[in-house]
N, CA, C, O and the ligand as a Tripos MOL2 file, in Angstrom:
@<TRIPOS>MOLECULE
protein
  261   259    66     0     0
PROTEIN
NO_CHARGES

@<TRIPOS>ATOM
      1 N         105.0450   99.5130  101.7350 N.3       1 MET1
      2 CA        104.3870  100.2410  100.6640 C.3       1 MET1
      3 C         105.0300  101.6280  100.5230 C.2       1 MET1
      4 O         105.4050  102.2540  101.5140 O.2       1 MET1
      5 N         105.1460  102.0810   99.3040 N.am      2 GLN2
      6 CA        105.6830  103.4120   99.0240 C.3       2 GLN2
      7 C         104.6040  104.2150   98.2980 C.2       2 GLN2
      8 O         103.8000  103.6530   97.5540 O.2       2 GLN2
      9 N         104.5890  105.5190   98.5160 N.am      3 PRO3
     10 CA        103.5680  106.3300   97.8280 C.3       3 PRO3
     11 C         103.6170  106.1560   96.3160 C.2       3 PRO3
     12 O         102.5810  106.1970   95.6520 O.2       3 PRO3
     13 N         104.8200  105.9610   95.7670 N.am      4 GLY4
     14 CA        104.9600  105.8150   94.3290 C.3       4 GLY4
     15 C         104.3600  104.5390   93.7750 C.2       4 GLY4
     16 O         104.1580  104.4130   92.5670 O.2       4 GLY4
     17 N         104.0690  103.5740   94.6730 N.am      5 ASP5
     18 CA        103.4420  102.3340   94.2310 C.3       5 ASP5
     19 C         101.9520  102.5030   93.9530 C.2       5 ASP5
     20 O         101.3200  101.6440   93.3390 O.2       5 ASP5
     21 N         101.4090  103.6140   94.4100 N.am      6 LEU6
     22 CA         99.9640  103.7930   94.3430 C.3       6 LEU6
     23 C          99.6080  104.8650   93.3260 C.2       6 LEU6
     24 O         100.2430  105.9190   93.2770 O.2       6 LEU6
     25 N          98.5990  104.5970   92.5190 N.am      7 ASP7
     26 CA         98.1030  105.6800   91.6830 C.3       7 ASP7
     27 C          97.1260  106.5280   92.5120 C.2       7 ASP7
     28 O          96.8260  106.2020   93.6610 O.2       7 ASP7
     29 N          96.6500  107.5950   91.9260 N.am      8 GLN8
     30 CA         95.8500  108.5590   92.6760 C.3       8 GLN8
     31 C          94.6090  107.9020   93.2860 C.2       8 GLN8
     32 O          94.2120  108.2270   94.4050 O.2       8 GLN8
     33 N          94.0120  106.9920   92.5510 N.am      9 GLU9
     34 CA         92.7880  106.3610   93.0320 C.3       9 GLU9
     35 C          93.0710  105.4440   94.2130 C.2       9 GLU9
     36 O          92.3130  105.4140   95.1830 O.2       9 GLU9
     37 N          94.1680  104.6980   94.1230 N.am     10 GLU10
     38 CA         94.5490  103.8230   95.2300 C.3      10 GLU10
     39 C          94.9300  104.6360   96.4650 C.2      10 GLU10
     40 O          94.6440  104.2500   97.5990 O.2      10 GLU10
     41 N          95.5750  105.7560   96.2180 N.am     11 LEU11
     42 CA         95.9570  106.6370   97.3140 C.3      11 LEU11
     43 C          94.7050  107.1710   98.0180 C.2      11 LEU11
     44 O          94.6470  107.2310   99.2460 O.2      11 LEU11
     45 N          93.7190  107.5510   97.2260 N.am     12 LEU12
     46 CA         92.4620  108.0310   97.7940 C.3      12 LEU12
     47 C          91.8270  106.9730   98.6820 C.2      12 LEU12
     48 O          91.3160  107.2810   99.7590 O.2      12 LEU12
     49 N          91.8600  105.7300   98.2310 N.am     13 MET13
     50 CA         91.2600  104.6510   99.0130 C.3      13 MET13
     51 C          92.0670  104.3930  100.2850 C.2      13 MET13
     52 O          91.5080  104.1900  101.3640 O.2      13 MET13
     53 N          93.3940  104.4050  100.1330 N.am     14 THR14
     54 CA         94.2520  104.1450  101.2850 C.3      14 THR14
     55 C          94.0890  105.2290  102.3430 C.2      14 THR14
     56 O          94.0910  104.9570  103.5430 O.2      14 THR14
     57 N          93.9480  106.4500  101.8740 N.am     15 LEU15
     58 CA         93.8410  107.5800  102.7950 C.3      15 LEU15
     59 C          92.4040  107.8860  103.1860 C.2      15 LEU15
     60 O          92.1430  108.8560  103.8980 O.2      15 LEU15
     61 N          91.4830  107.0700  102.7280 N.am     16 GLY16
     62 CA         90.0610  107.3930  102.8750 C.3      16 GLY16
     63 C          89.6490  107.8480  104.2630 C.2      16 GLY16
     64 O          89.0350  108.9040  104.4150 O.2      16 GLY16
     65 N          89.9820  107.0550  105.2810 N.am     17 ASP17
     66 CA         89.5710  107.3960  106.6390 C.3      17 ASP17
     67 C          90.2200  108.6980  107.1040 C.2      17 ASP17
     68 O          89.5830  109.5300  107.7510 O.2      17 ASP17
     69 N          91.4900  108.8570  106.7640 N.am     18 VAL18
     70 CA         92.2090  110.0610  107.1610 C.3      18 VAL18
     71 C          91.5740  111.2910  106.5030 C.2      18 VAL18
     72 O          91.3740  112.3170  107.1530 O.2      18 VAL18
     73 N          91.2640  111.1760  105.2220 N.am     19 LEU19
     74 CA         90.6790  112.3130  104.5070 C.3      19 LEU19
     75 C          89.3310  112.6970  105.1010 C.2      19 LEU19
     76 O          88.9930  113.8770  105.1980 O.2      19 LEU19
     77 N          88.5740  111.6940  105.4930 N.am     20 THR20
     78 CA         87.2790  111.9720  106.1130 C.3      20 THR20
     79 C          87.4700  112.7240  107.4220 C.2      20 THR20
     80 O          86.7520  113.6820  107.7100 O.2      20 THR20
     81 N          88.4440  112.2810  108.2140 N.am     21 GLU21
     82 CA         88.7300  112.9460  109.4890 C.3      21 GLU21
     83 C          89.2210  114.3710  109.2680 C.2      21 GLU21
     84 O          88.7890  115.2990  109.9510 O.2      21 GLU21
     85 N          90.1180  114.5350  108.3180 N.am     22 VAL22
     86 CA         90.6600  115.8670  108.0380 C.3      22 VAL22
     87 C          89.5410  116.7910  107.5760 C.2      22 VAL22
     88 O          89.4730  117.9510  107.9820 O.2      22 VAL22
     89 N          88.6750  116.2730  106.7310 N.am     23 ALA23
     90 CA         87.5640  117.0770  106.2190 C.3      23 ALA23
     91 C          86.6420  117.5220  107.3370 C.2      23 ALA23
     92 O          85.9880  118.5590  107.2250 O.2      23 ALA23
     93 N          86.5810  116.7480  108.4210 N.am     24 SER24
     94 CA         85.7280  117.1530  109.5360 C.3      24 SER24
     95 C          86.5190  117.8840  110.6160 C.2      24 SER24
     96 O          86.0220  118.0950  111.7220 O.2      24 SER24
     97 N          87.7470  118.2660  110.2910 N.am     25 GLY25
     98 CA         88.4750  119.1730  111.1670 C.3      25 GLY25
     99 C          89.4900  118.5260  112.0830 C.2      25 GLY25
    100 O          90.1300  119.2210  112.8730 O.2      25 GLY25
    101 N          89.6550  117.2330  112.0040 N.am     26 HIS26
    102 CA         90.6470  116.5520  112.8320 C.3      26 HIS26
    103 C          91.9460  116.4140  112.0490 C.2      26 HIS26
    104 O          92.1200  115.4880  111.2570 O.2      26 HIS26
    105 N          92.8490  117.3530  112.2880 N.am     27 LEU27
    106 CA         94.0480  117.4250  111.4570 C.3      27 LEU27
    107 C          95.2390  116.6910  112.0570 C.2      27 LEU27
    108 O          96.1850  116.3520  111.3460 O.2      27 LEU27
    109 N          95.1980  116.4470  113.3450 N.am     28 ASP28
    110 CA         96.4000  115.9780  114.0320 C.3      28 ASP28
    111 C          96.3330  114.5050  114.4140 C.2      28 ASP28
    112 O          95.2640  113.9400  114.6420 O.2      28 ASP28
    113 N          97.5100  113.9150  114.4730 N.am     29 GLY29
    114 CA         97.6540  112.6050  115.0960 C.3      29 GLY29
    115 C          97.3300  111.4260  114.2060 C.2      29 GLY29
    116 O          97.1640  110.3110  114.7010 O.2      29 GLY29
    117 N          97.2340  111.6430  112.9010 N.am     30 HIS30
    118 CA         96.9500  110.5220  112.0150 C.3      30 HIS30
    119 C          98.2340  109.7850  111.6600 C.2      30 HIS30
    120 O          99.2270  110.3930  111.2620 O.2      30 HIS30
    121 N          98.1980  108.4860  111.8090 N.am     31 ARG31
    122 CA         99.3250  107.6770  111.3970 C.3      31 ARG31
    123 C          99.2510  107.4520  109.9010 C.2      31 ARG31
    124 O          98.1740  107.2520  109.3390 O.2      31 ARG31
    125 N         100.4090  107.4870  109.2640 N.am     32 CYS32
    126 CA        100.4600  107.3000  107.8160 C.3      32 CYS32
    127 C         100.0710  105.8640  107.4590 C.2      32 CYS32
    128 O         100.7180  104.9200  107.9130 O.2      32 CYS32
    129 N          99.0250  105.6920  106.6530 N.am     33 PRO33
    130 CA         98.6160  104.3360  106.2830 C.3      33 PRO33
    131 C          99.4810  103.7370  105.1840 C.2      33 PRO33
    132 O          99.3770  102.5460  104.8940 O.2      33 PRO33
    133 N         100.3260  104.5460  104.5740 N.am     34 VAL34
    134 CA        101.1700  104.0400  103.4900 C.3      34 VAL34
    135 C         102.4090  103.3570  104.0570 C.2      34 VAL34
    136 O         102.7050  102.2170  103.6980 O.2      34 VAL34
    137 N         103.1330  104.0360  104.9320 N.am     35 CYS35
    138 CA        104.3590  103.4600  105.4760 C.3      35 CYS35
    139 C         104.1600  102.9530  106.9080 C.2      35 CYS35
    140 O         104.9970  102.2190  107.4320 O.2      35 CYS35
    141 N         103.0490  103.3480  107.5360 N.am     36 ALA36
    142 CA        102.7150  102.9240  108.8980 C.3      36 ALA36
    143 C         103.7600  103.3650  109.9110 C.2      36 ALA36
    144 O         103.7440  102.9080  111.0540 O.2      36 ALA36
    145 N         104.6620  104.2420  109.5080 N.am     37 GLY37
    146 CA        105.7120  104.6430  110.4210 C.3      37 GLY37
    147 C         105.7410  106.1150  110.7420 C.2      37 GLY37
    148 O         106.4190  106.5290  111.6820 O.2      37 GLY37
    149 N         105.0240  106.9140  109.9850 N.am     38 GLY38
    150 CA        105.0900  108.3550  110.1710 C.3      38 GLY38
    151 C         103.7790  108.9180  110.6700 C.2      38 GLY38
    152 O         102.7250  108.2880  110.5730 O.2      38 GLY38
    153 N         103.8720  110.1150  111.2020 N.am     39 THR39
    154 CA        102.6680  110.8570  111.5580 C.3      39 THR39
    155 C         102.3840  111.8400  110.4440 C.2      39 THR39
    156 O         103.2780  112.5510  109.9840 O.2      39 THR39
    157 N         101.1580  111.8770  110.0220 N.am     40 LEU40
    158 CA        100.7990  112.7070  108.8800 C.3      40 LEU40
    159 C         100.6680  114.1670  109.2750 C.2      40 LEU40
    160 O         100.1600  114.4980  110.3450 O.2      40 LEU40
    161 N         101.1420  115.0340  108.3810 N.am     41 LEU41
    162 CA        100.8840  116.4650  108.4910 C.3      41 LEU41
    163 C          99.7050  116.7550  107.5840 C.2      41 LEU41
    164 O          99.7770  116.5600  106.3710 O.2      41 LEU41
    165 N          98.6340  117.2170  108.1730 N.am     42 CYS42
    166 CA         97.4100  117.4100  107.4080 C.3      42 CYS42
    167 C          96.9890  118.8670  107.4310 C.2      42 CYS42
    168 O          97.1470  119.5620  108.4350 O.2      42 CYS42
    169 N          96.4540  119.3120  106.3180 N.am     43 GLY43
    170 CA         95.9480  120.6620  106.2410 C.3      43 GLY43
    171 C          94.6780  120.7040  105.4250 C.2      43 GLY43
    172 O          94.3650  119.7860  104.6670 O.2      43 GLY43
    173 N          93.9630  121.7810  105.5990 N.am     44 ASP44
    174 CA         92.6820  121.9280  104.9270 C.3      44 ASP44
    175 C          92.5320  123.4040  104.5920 C.2      44 ASP44
    176 O          92.3810  124.2310  105.4920 O.2      44 ASP44
    177 N          92.5700  123.7370  103.3310 N.am     45 ALA45
    178 CA         92.4700  125.1350  102.9250 C.3      45 ALA45
    179 C          91.4650  125.2700  101.8010 C.2      45 ALA45
    180 O          91.6280  124.6730  100.7370 O.2      45 ALA45
    181 N          90.4180  126.0590  102.0380 N.am     46 ASP46
    182 CA         89.3740  126.2830  101.0380 C.3      46 ASP46
    183 C          88.8240  124.9700  100.4980 C.2      46 ASP46
    184 O          88.5320  124.8420   99.3090 O.2      46 ASP46
    185 N          88.6910  124.0130  101.3810 N.am     47 GLY47
    186 CA         88.1290  122.7330  100.9660 C.3      47 GLY47
    187 C          89.1210  121.7950  100.3260 C.2      47 GLY47
    188 O          88.7800  120.6600   99.9920 O.2      47 GLY47
    189 N          90.3520  122.2560  100.1480 N.am     48 LYS48
    190 CA         91.3760  121.3960   99.5710 C.3      48 LYS48
    191 C          92.1320  120.7160  100.7030 C.2      48 LYS48
    192 O          92.5850  121.3650  101.6460 O.2      48 LYS48
    193 N          92.2580  119.4190  100.5930 N.am     49 ILE49
    194 CA         92.9130  118.6340  101.6260 C.3      49 ILE49
    195 C          94.3650  118.3850  101.2210 C.2      49 ILE49
    196 O          94.6460  117.9770  100.0940 O.2      49 ILE49
    197 N          95.2650  118.6310  102.1420 N.am     50 VAL50
    198 CA         96.6780  118.3410  101.9020 C.3      50 VAL50
    199 C          97.1520  117.3970  102.9980 C.2      50 VAL50
    200 O          96.9850  117.6670  104.1870 O.2      50 VAL50
    201 N          97.7490  116.2830  102.5750 N.am     51 VAL51
    202 CA         98.2520  115.2900  103.5200 C.3      51 VAL51
    203 C          99.6860  114.9690  103.1320 C.2      51 VAL51
    204 O          99.9670  114.6590  101.9740 O.2      51 VAL51
    205 N         100.5900  115.0440  104.0980 N.am     52 ALA52
    206 CA        101.9840  114.7610  103.8110 C.3      52 ALA52
    207 C         102.5800  113.9050  104.9180 C.2      52 ALA52
    208 O         102.1970  114.0080  106.0840 O.2      52 ALA52
    209 N         103.5250  113.0590  104.5290 N.am     53 CYS53
    210 CA        104.2350  112.2270  105.4870 C.3      53 CYS53
    211 C         105.7310  112.4070  105.2490 C.2      53 CYS53
    212 O         106.2300  112.2100  104.1410 O.2      53 CYS53
    213 N         106.4260  112.7860  106.3080 N.am     54 ARG54
    214 CA        107.8520  113.0050  106.1540 C.3      54 ARG54
    215 C         108.6180  111.7020  106.0560 C.2      54 ARG54
    216 O         109.6970  111.6550  105.4650 O.2      54 ARG54
    217 N         108.0640  110.6340  106.6350 N.am     55 ALA55
    218 CA        108.7820  109.3590  106.6730 C.3      55 ALA55
    219 C         108.8880  108.7280  105.2850 C.2      55 ALA55
    220 O         109.9560  108.2430  104.9100 O.2      55 ALA55
    221 N         107.7970  108.7280  104.5210 N.am     56 CYS56
    222 CA        107.8220  108.0710  103.2040 C.3      56 CYS56
    223 C         107.6540  109.0660  102.0640 C.2      56 CYS56
    224 O         107.5770  108.6740  100.9000 O.2      56 CYS56
    225 N         107.5960  110.3700  102.4010 N.am     57 ARG57
    226 CA        107.4700  111.4280  101.3990 C.3      57 ARG57
    227 C         106.1550  111.3950  100.6490 C.2      57 ARG57
    228 O         106.0490  111.8990   99.5310 O.2      57 ARG57
    229 N         105.1790  110.8090  101.2600 N.am     58 LEU58
    230 CA        103.8380  110.9040  100.7100 C.3      58 LEU58
    231 C         103.4240  112.3670  100.6460 C.2      58 LEU58
    232 O         103.6240  113.1250  101.5950 O.2      58 LEU58
    233 N         102.8480  112.7490   99.5210 N.am     59 HIS59
    234 CA        102.2590  114.0790   99.4430 C.3      59 HIS59
    235 C         100.9920  113.9780   98.6260 C.2      59 HIS59
    236 O         101.0250  113.6670   97.4360 O.2      59 HIS59
    237 N          99.8880  114.2410   99.2700 N.am     60 PHE60
    238 CA         98.5910  114.1470   98.5940 C.3      60 PHE60
    239 C          97.8720  115.4750   98.7050 C.2      60 PHE60
    240 O          97.8200  116.0750   99.7790 O.2      60 PHE60
    241 N          97.3190  115.9310   97.5970 N.am     61 GLU61
    242 CA         96.4470  117.0960   97.6170 C.3      61 GLU61
    243 C          95.2120  116.7680   96.8200 C.2      61 GLU61
    244 O          95.2970  116.1740   95.7460 O.2      61 GLU61
    245 N          94.0890  117.1430   97.3280 N.am     62 GLY62
    246 CA         92.8940  116.8860   96.5560 C.3      62 GLY62
    247 C          91.6370  117.4110   97.2270 C.2      62 GLY62
    248 O          91.6440  117.8080   98.3920 O.2      62 GLY62
    249 N          90.5900  117.4010   96.4770 N.am     63 TRP63
    250 CA         89.2940  117.8180   96.9750 C.3      63 TRP63
    251 C          88.4520  116.5830   97.1850 C.2      63 TRP63
    252 O          88.4950  115.6370   96.3990 O.2      63 TRP63
    253 N          87.6890  116.6060   98.2520 N.am     64 LEU64
    254 CA         86.7680  115.5110   98.4930 C.3      64 LEU64
    255 C          85.5020  115.7370   97.6700 C.2      64 LEU64
    256 O          84.9750  116.8470   97.6100 O.2      64 LEU64
    257 N          85.0330  114.6840   97.0470 N.am     65 ALA65
    258 CA         83.8330  114.8080   96.2330 C.3      65 ALA65
    259 C          82.6230  115.0420   97.1380 C.2      65 ALA65
    260 O          81.5020  115.1750   96.6480 O.2      65 ALA65
    261 ZN        104.3400  107.5800  105.3510 Zn       66 ZN66
@<TRIPOS>BOND
     1     1     2 1
     2     2     3 1
     3     3     4 2
     4     3     5 am
     5     5     6 1
     6     6     7 1
     7     7     8 2
     8     7     9 am
     9     9    10 1
    10    10    11 1
    11    11    12 2
    12    11    13 am
    13    13    14 1
    14    14    15 1
    15    15    16 2
    16    15    17 am
    17    17    18 1
    18    18    19 1
    19    19    20 2
    20    19    21 am
    21    21    22 1
    22    22    23 1
    23    23    24 2
    24    23    25 am
    25    25    26 1
    26    26    27 1
    27    27    28 2
    28    27    29 am
    29    29    30 1
    30    30    31 1
    31    31    32 2
    32    31    33 am
    33    33    34 1
    34    34    35 1
    35    35    36 2
    36    35    37 am
    37    37    38 1
    38    38    39 1
    39    39    40 2
    40    39    41 am
    41    41    42 1
    42    42    43 1
    43    43    44 2
    44    43    45 am
    45    45    46 1
    46    46    47 1
    47    47    48 2
    48    47    49 am
    49    49    50 1
    50    50    51 1
    51    51    52 2
    52    51    53 am
    53    53    54 1
    54    54    55 1
    55    55    56 2
    56    55    57 am
    57    57    58 1
    58    58    59 1
    59    59    60 2
    60    59    61 am
    61    61    62 1
    62    62    63 1
    63    63    64 2
    64    63    65 am
    65    65    66 1
    66    66    67 1
    67    67    68 2
    68    67    69 am
    69    69    70 1
    70    70    71 1
    71    71    72 2
    72    71    73 am
    73    73    74 1
    74    74    75 1
    75    75    76 2
    76    75    77 am
    77    77    78 1
    78    78    79 1
    79    79    80 2
    80    79    81 am
    81    81    82 1
    82    82    83 1
    83    83    84 2
    84    83    85 am
    85    85    86 1
    86    86    87 1
    87    87    88 2
    88    87    89 am
    89    89    90 1
    90    90    91 1
    91    91    92 2
    92    91    93 am
    93    93    94 1
    94    94    95 1
    95    95    96 2
    96    95    97 am
    97    97    98 1
    98    98    99 1
    99    99   100 2
   100    99   101 am
   101   101   102 1
   102   102   103 1
   103   103   104 2
   104   103   105 am
   105   105   106 1
   106   106   107 1
   107   107   108 2
   108   107   109 am
   109   109   110 1
   110   110   111 1
   111   111   112 2
   112   111   113 am
   113   113   114 1
   114   114   115 1
   115   115   116 2
   116   115   117 am
   117   117   118 1
   118   118   119 1
   119   119   120 2
   120   119   121 am
   121   121   122 1
   122   122   123 1
   123   123   124 2
   124   123   125 am
   125   125   126 1
   126   126   127 1
   127   127   128 2
   128   127   129 am
   129   129   130 1
   130   130   131 1
   131   131   132 2
   132   131   133 am
   133   133   134 1
   134   134   135 1
   135   135   136 2
   136   135   137 am
   137   137   138 1
   138   138   139 1
   139   139   140 2
   140   139   141 am
   141   141   142 1
   142   142   143 1
   143   143   144 2
   144   143   145 am
   145   145   146 1
   146   146   147 1
   147   147   148 2
   148   147   149 am
   149   149   150 1
   150   150   151 1
   151   151   152 2
   152   151   153 am
   153   153   154 1
   154   154   155 1
   155   155   156 2
   156   155   157 am
   157   157   158 1
   158   158   159 1
   159   159   160 2
   160   159   161 am
   161   161   162 1
   162   162   163 1
   163   163   164 2
   164   163   165 am
   165   165   166 1
   166   166   167 1
   167   167   168 2
   168   167   169 am
   169   169   170 1
   170   170   171 1
   171   171   172 2
   172   171   173 am
   173   173   174 1
   174   174   175 1
   175   175   176 2
   176   175   177 am
   177   177   178 1
   178   178   179 1
   179   179   180 2
   180   179   181 am
   181   181   182 1
   182   182   183 1
   183   183   184 2
   184   183   185 am
   185   185   186 1
   186   186   187 1
   187   187   188 2
   188   187   189 am
   189   189   190 1
   190   190   191 1
   191   191   192 2
   192   191   193 am
   193   193   194 1
   194   194   195 1
   195   195   196 2
   196   195   197 am
   197   197   198 1
   198   198   199 1
   199   199   200 2
   200   199   201 am
   201   201   202 1
   202   202   203 1
   203   203   204 2
   204   203   205 am
   205   205   206 1
   206   206   207 1
   207   207   208 2
   208   207   209 am
   209   209   210 1
   210   210   211 1
   211   211   212 2
   212   211   213 am
   213   213   214 1
   214   214   215 1
   215   215   216 2
   216   215   217 am
   217   217   218 1
   218   218   219 1
   219   219   220 2
   220   219   221 am
   221   221   222 1
   222   222   223 1
   223   223   224 2
   224   223   225 am
   225   225   226 1
   226   226   227 1
   227   227   228 2
   228   227   229 am
   229   229   230 1
   230   230   231 1
   231   231   232 2
   232   231   233 am
   233   233   234 1
   234   234   235 1
   235   235   236 2
   236   235   237 am
   237   237   238 1
   238   238   239 1
   239   239   240 2
   240   239   241 am
   241   241   242 1
   242   242   243 1
   243   243   244 2
   244   243   245 am
   245   245   246 1
   246   246   247 1
   247   247   248 2
   248   247   249 am
   249   249   250 1
   250   250   251 1
   251   251   252 2
   252   251   253 am
   253   253   254 1
   254   254   255 1
   255   255   256 2
   256   255   257 am
   257   257   258 1
   258   258   259 1
   259   259   260 2
@<TRIPOS>SUBSTRUCTURE
     1 MET1         2 RESIDUE 1 A MET
     2 GLN2         6 RESIDUE 1 A GLN
     3 PRO3        10 RESIDUE 1 A PRO
     4 GLY4        14 RESIDUE 1 A GLY
     5 ASP5        18 RESIDUE 1 A ASP
     6 LEU6        22 RESIDUE 1 A LEU
     7 ASP7        26 RESIDUE 1 A ASP
     8 GLN8        30 RESIDUE 1 A GLN
     9 GLU9        34 RESIDUE 1 A GLU
    10 GLU10       38 RESIDUE 1 A GLU
    11 LEU11       42 RESIDUE 1 A LEU
    12 LEU12       46 RESIDUE 1 A LEU
    13 MET13       50 RESIDUE 1 A MET
    14 THR14       54 RESIDUE 1 A THR
    15 LEU15       58 RESIDUE 1 A LEU
    16 GLY16       62 RESIDUE 1 A GLY
    17 ASP17       66 RESIDUE 1 A ASP
    18 VAL18       70 RESIDUE 1 A VAL
    19 LEU19       74 RESIDUE 1 A LEU
    20 THR20       78 RESIDUE 1 A THR
    21 GLU21       82 RESIDUE 1 A GLU
    22 VAL22       86 RESIDUE 1 A VAL
    23 ALA23       90 RESIDUE 1 A ALA
    24 SER24       94 RESIDUE 1 A SER
    25 GLY25       98 RESIDUE 1 A GLY
    26 HIS26      102 RESIDUE 1 A HIS
    27 LEU27      106 RESIDUE 1 A LEU
    28 ASP28      110 RESIDUE 1 A ASP
    29 GLY29      114 RESIDUE 1 A GLY
    30 HIS30      118 RESIDUE 1 A HIS
    31 ARG31      122 RESIDUE 1 A ARG
    32 CYS32      126 RESIDUE 1 A CYS
    33 PRO33      130 RESIDUE 1 A PRO
    34 VAL34      134 RESIDUE 1 A VAL
    35 CYS35      138 RESIDUE 1 A CYS
    36 ALA36      142 RESIDUE 1 A ALA
    37 GLY37      146 RESIDUE 1 A GLY
    38 GLY38      150 RESIDUE 1 A GLY
    39 THR39      154 RESIDUE 1 A THR
    40 LEU40      158 RESIDUE 1 A LEU
    41 LEU41      162 RESIDUE 1 A LEU
    42 CYS42      166 RESIDUE 1 A CYS
    43 GLY43      170 RESIDUE 1 A GLY
    44 ASP44      174 RESIDUE 1 A ASP
    45 ALA45      178 RESIDUE 1 A ALA
    46 ASP46      182 RESIDUE 1 A ASP
    47 GLY47      186 RESIDUE 1 A GLY
    48 LYS48      190 RESIDUE 1 A LYS
    49 ILE49      194 RESIDUE 1 A ILE
    50 VAL50      198 RESIDUE 1 A VAL
    51 VAL51      202 RESIDUE 1 A VAL
    52 ALA52      206 RESIDUE 1 A ALA
    53 CYS53      210 RESIDUE 1 A CYS
    54 ARG54      214 RESIDUE 1 A ARG
    55 ALA55      218 RESIDUE 1 A ALA
    56 CYS56      222 RESIDUE 1 A CYS
    57 ARG57      226 RESIDUE 1 A ARG
    58 LEU58      230 RESIDUE 1 A LEU
    59 HIS59      234 RESIDUE 1 A HIS
    60 PHE60      238 RESIDUE 1 A PHE
    61 GLU61      242 RESIDUE 1 A GLU
    62 GLY62      246 RESIDUE 1 A GLY
    63 TRP63      250 RESIDUE 1 A TRP
    64 LEU64      254 RESIDUE 1 A LEU
    65 ALA65      258 RESIDUE 1 A ALA
    66 ZN66       261 GROUP 0 **** ****
């Protein structure tokens, strides 16, 4: 799977568990669910979640509802 194969809604679903963890402060050690090969770089600033994967170039930014 490549990040470009997914629209924003599919990406949200794919990253769902990771986003929940990041939102609760667990930023480290998440495996990328898109390529299954990279470790995600996650950040949380002013409630905005940023998730990136260097292996597949996934880059997601968004707010959790
Ligand atoms: Zn990846």
